[in-house]
C-alpha atoms as an extended CHARMM CRD file, in Angstrom:
* protein
*
       176  EXT
         1         1  UNK       CA             29.4880000000      -19.3350000000       70.2330000000  PROA      1               0.0000000000
         2         2  UNK       CA             27.5190000000      -22.3380000000       71.4100000000  PROA      2               0.0000000000
         3         3  UNK       CA             27.1790000000      -24.8400000000       68.6620000000  PROA      3               0.0000000000
         4         4  UNK       CA             24.1920000000      -26.4150000000       70.5560000000  PROA      4               0.0000000000
         5         5  UNK       CA             20.9930000000      -26.4140000000       72.2800000000  PROA      5               0.0000000000
         6         6  UNK       CA             18.0030000000      -28.2920000000       73.9150000000  PROA      6               0.0000000000
         7         7  UNK       CA             14.7960000000      -28.5500000000       72.8690000000  PROA      7               0.0000000000
         8         8  UNK       CA             12.2140000000      -30.3420000000       74.2770000000  PROA      8               0.0000000000
         9         9  UNK       CA             10.9060000000      -33.4840000000       73.2870000000  PROA      9               0.0000000000
        10        10  UNK       CA              8.0950000000      -34.7540000000       71.3300000000  PROA      10              0.0000000000
        11        11  UNK       CA              6.6990000000      -37.9470000000       70.5700000000  PROA      11              0.0000000000
        12        12  UNK       CA              8.4090000000      -37.7850000000       66.8940000000  PROA      12              0.0000000000
        13        13  UNK       CA             11.7090000000      -38.0780000000       69.0980000000  PROA      13              0.0000000000
        14        14  UNK       CA             11.1320000000      -41.9270000000       70.0190000000  PROA      14              0.0000000000
        15        15  UNK       CA             13.2060000000      -43.7370000000       67.3860000000  PROA      15              0.0000000000
        16        16  UNK       CA             16.3030000000      -41.7350000000       68.3260000000  PROA      16              0.0000000000
        17        17  UNK       CA             15.3400000000      -41.6820000000       71.9310000000  PROA      17              0.0000000000
        18        18  UNK       CA             15.2980000000      -45.9750000000       71.2640000000  PROA      18              0.0000000000
        19        19  UNK       CA             18.3010000000      -46.1360000000       69.5650000000  PROA      19              0.0000000000
        20        20  UNK       CA             20.2140000000      -44.4130000000       72.2550000000  PROA      20              0.0000000000
        21        21  UNK       CA             18.4630000000      -46.3740000000       75.1910000000  PROA      21              0.0000000000
        22        22  UNK       CA             19.2240000000      -49.9070000000       73.4240000000  PROA      22              0.0000000000
        23        23  UNK       CA             22.4650000000      -48.9950000000       72.1530000000  PROA      23              0.0000000000
        24        24  UNK       CA             24.7240000000      -51.2400000000       74.3580000000  PROA      24              0.0000000000
        25        25  UNK       CA             27.8590000000      -49.5210000000       75.0260000000  PROA      25              0.0000000000
        26        26  UNK       CA             25.4540000000      -45.8210000000       75.3800000000  PROA      26              0.0000000000
        27        27  UNK       CA             23.0700000000      -47.8540000000       78.1740000000  PROA      27              0.0000000000
        28        28  UNK       CA             25.4850000000      -49.6150000000       80.7760000000  PROA      28              0.0000000000
        29        29  UNK       CA             24.8700000000      -46.8060000000       82.9790000000  PROA      29              0.0000000000
        30        30  UNK       CA             21.0960000000      -45.7520000000       82.6910000000  PROA      30              0.0000000000
        31        31  UNK       CA             18.4390000000      -48.1700000000       83.4610000000  PROA      31              0.0000000000
        32        32  UNK       CA             17.1310000000      -50.8180000000       80.9210000000  PROA      32              0.0000000000
        33        33  UNK       CA             14.6080000000      -49.9770000000       78.5500000000  PROA      33              0.0000000000
        34        34  UNK       CA             12.2180000000      -52.5070000000       76.4770000000  PROA      34              0.0000000000
        35        35  UNK       CA             13.3970000000      -52.1680000000       72.5690000000  PROA      35              0.0000000000
        36        36  UNK       CA              9.4550000000      -51.4580000000       71.8280000000  PROA      36              0.0000000000
        37        37  UNK       CA              8.9380000000      -48.7670000000       69.6350000000  PROA      37              0.0000000000
        38        38  UNK       CA              5.2880000000      -48.4830000000       70.7650000000  PROA      38              0.0000000000
        39        39  UNK       CA              5.9490000000      -48.3940000000       74.5510000000  PROA      39              0.0000000000
        40        40  UNK       CA              8.8280000000      -45.8080000000       73.5790000000  PROA      40              0.0000000000
        41        41  UNK       CA              5.9170000000      -43.8470000000       72.2100000000  PROA      41              0.0000000000
        42        42  UNK       CA              3.5550000000      -44.5740000000       75.3100000000  PROA      42              0.0000000000
        43        43  UNK       CA              6.4020000000      -42.9370000000       77.9260000000  PROA      43              0.0000000000
        44        44  UNK       CA              6.7650000000      -40.1000000000       75.5020000000  PROA      44              0.0000000000
        45        45  UNK       CA              3.1390000000      -39.4640000000       76.0360000000  PROA      45              0.0000000000
        46        46  UNK       CA              3.1050000000      -39.7660000000       79.2030000000  PROA      46              0.0000000000
        47        47  UNK       CA              6.1010000000      -37.5190000000       79.8280000000  PROA      47              0.0000000000
        48        48  UNK       CA              4.5370000000      -34.9560000000       78.1160000000  PROA      48              0.0000000000
        49        49  UNK       CA              2.0080000000      -34.7930000000       80.9260000000  PROA      49              0.0000000000
        50        50  UNK       CA              4.7740000000      -34.2450000000       83.5560000000  PROA      50              0.0000000000
        51        51  UNK       CA              6.4110000000      -31.4320000000       81.2920000000  PROA      51              0.0000000000
        52        52  UNK       CA              2.8680000000      -29.7700000000       80.8550000000  PROA      52              0.0000000000
        53        53  UNK       CA              2.3960000000      -30.1540000000       85.2370000000  PROA      53              0.0000000000
        54        54  UNK       CA              6.2370000000      -28.2530000000       85.1680000000  PROA      54              0.0000000000
        55        55  UNK       CA              7.3450000000      -31.8930000000       86.9220000000  PROA      55              0.0000000000
        56        56  UNK       CA             10.2610000000      -33.0930000000       84.7060000000  PROA      56              0.0000000000
        57        57  UNK       CA             11.9530000000      -31.5830000000       81.1720000000  PROA      57              0.0000000000
        58        58  UNK       CA             13.5900000000      -34.1630000000       78.9250000000  PROA      58              0.0000000000
        59        59  UNK       CA             15.4690000000      -32.4800000000       75.9560000000  PROA      59              0.0000000000
        60        60  UNK       CA             16.9130000000      -33.5980000000       72.8930000000  PROA      60              0.0000000000
        61        61  UNK       CA             20.2940000000      -31.9320000000       72.5740000000  PROA      61              0.0000000000
        62        62  UNK       CA             21.2160000000      -30.8600000000       69.0010000000  PROA      62              0.0000000000
        63        63  UNK       CA             23.1070000000      -29.1210000000       66.4100000000  PROA      63              0.0000000000
        64        64  UNK       CA             22.3680000000      -27.5320000000       63.0010000000  PROA      64              0.0000000000
        65        65  UNK       CA             25.1040000000      -29.0880000000       61.3150000000  PROA      65              0.0000000000
        66        66  UNK       CA             24.9420000000      -32.6280000000       62.9830000000  PROA      66              0.0000000000
        67        67  UNK       CA             20.9520000000      -32.5690000000       64.3090000000  PROA      67              0.0000000000
        68        68  UNK       CA             19.9630000000      -35.0350000000       67.3400000000  PROA      68              0.0000000000
        69        69  UNK       CA             22.7140000000      -35.5160000000       68.8820000000  PROA      69              0.0000000000
        70        70  UNK       CA             21.6970000000      -37.0360000000       72.4920000000  PROA      70              0.0000000000
        71        71  UNK       CA             19.2330000000      -36.6070000000       74.9510000000  PROA      71              0.0000000000
        72        72  UNK       CA             19.5480000000      -34.8140000000       78.9170000000  PROA      72              0.0000000000
        73        73  UNK       CA             16.4270000000      -35.0180000000       81.6760000000  PROA      73              0.0000000000
        74        74  UNK       CA             15.7990000000      -32.6230000000       84.4560000000  PROA      74              0.0000000000
        75        75  UNK       CA             13.6180000000      -33.9770000000       87.2340000000  PROA      75              0.0000000000
        76        76  UNK       CA             13.1860000000      -34.3860000000       91.2170000000  PROA      76              0.0000000000
        77        77  UNK       CA             12.1340000000      -30.7900000000       91.8850000000  PROA      77              0.0000000000
        78        78  UNK       CA             12.1100000000      -30.2710000000       95.5300000000  PROA      78              0.0000000000
        79        79  UNK       CA             12.1040000000      -27.0670000000       96.8890000000  PROA      79              0.0000000000
        80        80  UNK       CA             14.9500000000      -24.9940000000       94.3130000000  PROA      80              0.0000000000
        81        81  UNK       CA             16.5050000000      -28.0190000000       94.0190000000  PROA      81              0.0000000000
        82        82  UNK       CA             16.5040000000      -30.6170000000       91.1510000000  PROA      82              0.0000000000
        83        83  UNK       CA             18.2450000000      -33.5770000000       89.6290000000  PROA      83              0.0000000000
        84        84  UNK       CA             19.4550000000      -34.3630000000       85.9720000000  PROA      84              0.0000000000
        85        85  UNK       CA             19.8690000000      -37.5000000000       84.1970000000  PROA      85              0.0000000000
        86        86  UNK       CA             19.8720000000      -39.8050000000       81.2430000000  PROA      86              0.0000000000
        87        87  UNK       CA             22.6660000000      -37.5500000000       79.9840000000  PROA      87              0.0000000000
        88        88  UNK       CA             23.9540000000      -39.6900000000       76.4750000000  PROA      88              0.0000000000
        89        89  UNK       CA             25.7740000000      -38.6420000000       73.5880000000  PROA      89              0.0000000000
        90        90  UNK       CA             25.3530000000      -40.6460000000       70.0700000000  PROA      90              0.0000000000
        91        91  UNK       CA             28.4040000000      -41.9100000000       69.0290000000  PROA      91              0.0000000000
        92        92  UNK       CA             30.1690000000      -39.7110000000       66.9800000000  PROA      92              0.0000000000
        93        93  UNK       CA             29.4250000000      -36.6770000000       68.5350000000  PROA      93              0.0000000000
        94        94  UNK       CA             31.2890000000      -33.6150000000       68.9590000000  PROA      94              0.0000000000
        95        95  UNK       CA             33.8000000000      -33.4410000000       72.2720000000  PROA      95              0.0000000000
        96        96  UNK       CA             32.5340000000      -29.7290000000       72.6530000000  PROA      96              0.0000000000
        97        97  UNK       CA             28.5310000000      -31.5950000000       73.0280000000  PROA      97              0.0000000000
        98        98  UNK       CA             28.9170000000      -32.7450000000       76.4700000000  PROA      98              0.0000000000
        99        99  UNK       CA             30.1310000000      -29.6780000000       78.0020000000  PROA      99              0.0000000000
       100       100  UNK       CA             27.7640000000      -27.3590000000       76.0940000000  PROA      100             0.0000000000
       101       101  UNK       CA             25.0040000000      -29.6480000000       77.2800000000  PROA      101             0.0000000000
       102       102  UNK       CA             25.9240000000      -29.6010000000       80.7360000000  PROA      102             0.0000000000
       103       103  UNK       CA             26.0170000000      -25.8150000000       80.2080000000  PROA      103             0.0000000000
       104       104  UNK       CA             22.7350000000      -25.7810000000       78.7500000000  PROA      104             0.0000000000
       105       105  UNK       CA             21.2990000000      -27.9850000000       81.4400000000  PROA      105             0.0000000000
       106       106  UNK       CA             22.5210000000      -25.7770000000       84.3180000000  PROA      106             0.0000000000
       107       107  UNK       CA             21.4970000000      -22.5170000000       82.3260000000  PROA      107             0.0000000000
       108       108  UNK       CA             18.2120000000      -24.0260000000       82.2220000000  PROA      108             0.0000000000
       109       109  UNK       CA             17.4910000000      -24.6310000000       85.6930000000  PROA      109             0.0000000000
       110       110  UNK       CA             19.6720000000      -22.2120000000       87.7880000000  PROA      110             0.0000000000
       111       111  UNK       CA             18.6560000000      -19.3220000000       84.7980000000  PROA      111             0.0000000000
       112       112  UNK       CA             15.5200000000      -20.2690000000       83.7390000000  PROA      112             0.0000000000
       113       113  UNK       CA             13.9290000000      -22.1550000000       86.4380000000  PROA      113             0.0000000000
       114       114  UNK       CA             15.9930000000      -19.8600000000       89.0780000000  PROA      114             0.0000000000
       115       115  UNK       CA             16.5320000000      -23.0880000000       91.4700000000  PROA      115             0.0000000000
       116       116  UNK       CA             19.8230000000      -23.0710000000       93.5400000000  PROA      116             0.0000000000
       117       117  UNK       CA             20.9560000000      -26.4050000000       94.0690000000  PROA      117             0.0000000000
       118       118  UNK       CA             21.1100000000      -30.1780000000       92.0170000000  PROA      118             0.0000000000
       119       119  UNK       CA             21.3180000000      -33.3140000000       93.5610000000  PROA      119             0.0000000000
       120       120  UNK       CA             21.9630000000      -36.1600000000       91.1510000000  PROA      120             0.0000000000
       121       121  UNK       CA             23.8540000000      -39.7090000000       91.2320000000  PROA      121             0.0000000000
       122       122  UNK       CA             26.3900000000      -41.1870000000       88.6540000000  PROA      122             0.0000000000
       123       123  UNK       CA             26.6350000000      -44.9110000000       88.4710000000  PROA      123             0.0000000000
       124       124  UNK       CA             29.9650000000      -45.9790000000       89.4170000000  PROA      124             0.0000000000
       125       125  UNK       CA             32.2590000000      -47.2820000000       86.8330000000  PROA      125             0.0000000000
       126       126  UNK       CA             31.3640000000      -43.8810000000       84.4790000000  PROA      126             0.0000000000
       127       127  UNK       CA             34.5840000000      -42.3770000000       85.1800000000  PROA      127             0.0000000000
       128       128  UNK       CA             34.5250000000      -40.4430000000       82.9190000000  PROA      128             0.0000000000
       129       129  UNK       CA             31.2510000000      -38.4490000000       83.7030000000  PROA      129             0.0000000000
       130       130  UNK       CA             32.3400000000      -38.5950000000       87.6740000000  PROA      130             0.0000000000
       131       131  UNK       CA             35.1790000000      -36.5770000000       86.4200000000  PROA      131             0.0000000000
       132       132  UNK       CA             33.6180000000      -34.6970000000       84.3690000000  PROA      132             0.0000000000
       133       133  UNK       CA             31.4230000000      -33.5120000000       87.5020000000  PROA      133             0.0000000000
       134       134  UNK       CA             34.0410000000      -32.9190000000       89.7400000000  PROA      134             0.0000000000
       135       135  UNK       CA             36.1010000000      -30.5100000000       87.3900000000  PROA      135             0.0000000000
       136       136  UNK       CA             32.9540000000      -28.8260000000       86.9890000000  PROA      136             0.0000000000
       137       137  UNK       CA             32.7220000000      -27.9210000000       90.4710000000  PROA      137             0.0000000000
       138       138  UNK       CA             30.4380000000      -30.8880000000       91.8920000000  PROA      138             0.0000000000
       139       139  UNK       CA             31.1740000000      -32.1500000000       95.3920000000  PROA      139             0.0000000000
       140       140  UNK       CA             30.4430000000      -35.6120000000       96.1300000000  PROA      140             0.0000000000
       141       141  UNK       CA             28.3350000000      -36.1350000000       98.5390000000  PROA      141             0.0000000000
       142       142  UNK       CA             27.8580000000      -39.8720000000       99.4710000000  PROA      142             0.0000000000
       143       143  UNK       CA             28.0780000000      -43.3030000000       97.6560000000  PROA      143             0.0000000000
       144       144  UNK       CA             26.2250000000      -46.5900000000       98.2830000000  PROA      144             0.0000000000
       145       145  UNK       CA             26.6930000000      -50.1670000000       96.4360000000  PROA      145             0.0000000000
       146       146  UNK       CA             25.3930000000      -48.5630000000       92.9740000000  PROA      146             0.0000000000
       147       147  UNK       CA             26.0370000000      -44.6100000000       92.6540000000  PROA      147             0.0000000000
       148       148  UNK       CA             28.4560000000      -41.9190000000       93.3490000000  PROA      148             0.0000000000
       149       149  UNK       CA             26.1600000000      -38.7370000000       94.6730000000  PROA      149             0.0000000000
       150       150  UNK       CA             26.8730000000      -35.6230000000       93.5750000000  PROA      150             0.0000000000
       151       151  UNK       CA             25.8800000000      -31.7780000000       95.5730000000  PROA      151             0.0000000000
       152       152  UNK       CA             26.2660000000      -28.4350000000       92.8990000000  PROA      152             0.0000000000
       153       153  UNK       CA             25.0000000000      -25.1220000000       94.2290000000  PROA      153             0.0000000000
       154       154  UNK       CA             24.5720000000      -22.1060000000       92.2060000000  PROA      154             0.0000000000
       155       155  UNK       CA             27.5020000000      -20.5610000000       93.3530000000  PROA      155             0.0000000000
       156       156  UNK       CA             29.7990000000      -23.7120000000       91.9750000000  PROA      156             0.0000000000
       157       157  UNK       CA             28.0510000000      -23.2570000000       88.4930000000  PROA      157             0.0000000000
       158       158  UNK       CA             28.4330000000      -19.4340000000       88.3080000000  PROA      158             0.0000000000
       159       159  UNK       CA             32.2430000000      -20.5280000000       88.4660000000  PROA      159             0.0000000000
       160       160  UNK       CA             31.8470000000      -23.0170000000       86.3630000000  PROA      160             0.0000000000
       161       161  UNK       CA             30.2040000000      -20.3250000000       83.5330000000  PROA      161             0.0000000000
       162       162  UNK       CA             32.6330000000      -18.0060000000       84.2140000000  PROA      162             0.0000000000
       163       163  UNK       CA             35.3760000000      -20.2240000000       82.6810000000  PROA      163             0.0000000000
       164       164  UNK       CA             33.3560000000      -21.1340000000       79.7450000000  PROA      164             0.0000000000
       165       165  UNK       CA             32.2430000000      -17.6140000000       79.2880000000  PROA      165             0.0000000000
       166       166  UNK       CA             32.7010000000      -18.2240000000       75.1620000000  PROA      166             0.0000000000
       167       167  UNK       CA             29.3710000000      -20.5030000000       74.8430000000  PROA      167             0.0000000000
       168       168  UNK       CA             26.7810000000      -17.8190000000       76.2200000000  PROA      168             0.0000000000
       169       169  UNK       CA             26.0580000000      -15.8680000000       73.0240000000  PROA      169             0.0000000000
       170       170  UNK       CA             23.8710000000      -17.5270000000       71.8590000000  PROA      170             0.0000000000
       171       171  UNK       CA             20.6010000000      -19.2530000000       73.1310000000  PROA      171             0.0000000000
       172       172  UNK       CA             21.0320000000      -22.8010000000       75.0430000000  PROA      172             0.0000000000
       173       173  UNK       CA             17.7760000000      -24.0090000000       74.7860000000  PROA      173             0.0000000000
       174       174  UNK       CA             14.5530000000      -23.4200000000       72.3400000000  PROA      174             0.0000000000
       175       175  UNK       CA             10.8910000000      -23.8030000000       72.3510000000  PROA      175             0.0000000000
       176       176  UNK       CA             11.0660000000      -23.5360000000       76.0560000000  PROA      176             0.0000000000
């Protein structure tokens, strides 16, 4: 049974998001943001327009017993393809939150949105995340000085989902 789910962010999440994005340990492999709550709220307000246009989805990863655990975004839609990132969990989040939130992203994107491929990048040096994606079936498609690039097909997700079928007894996302 799933312990975590995704819900769409709103402006009330600005404090939590900013705390993750400005955490020195958490933001090593992410684009930097200003530690400015007003700017974060403005960014979220602009994001909601992109969400309304179905160009991007930004989620809070949460659980019933621990509340907000992290964030993840789905974006860069091109034909039947998408990217995902801004995947960060707060310190102390349970270990299952990573696998369940990744399953939720794929279930949302492949299942709900009916997309067929994910193309995404992970910053070099972020070895735990690179290895996670490889174990999930993602294939390295290239790299440059900064990133390792991955492709992940619907058929790869089907295998990954079968391995973790026990998590599919509860919904992975709410308010979508």
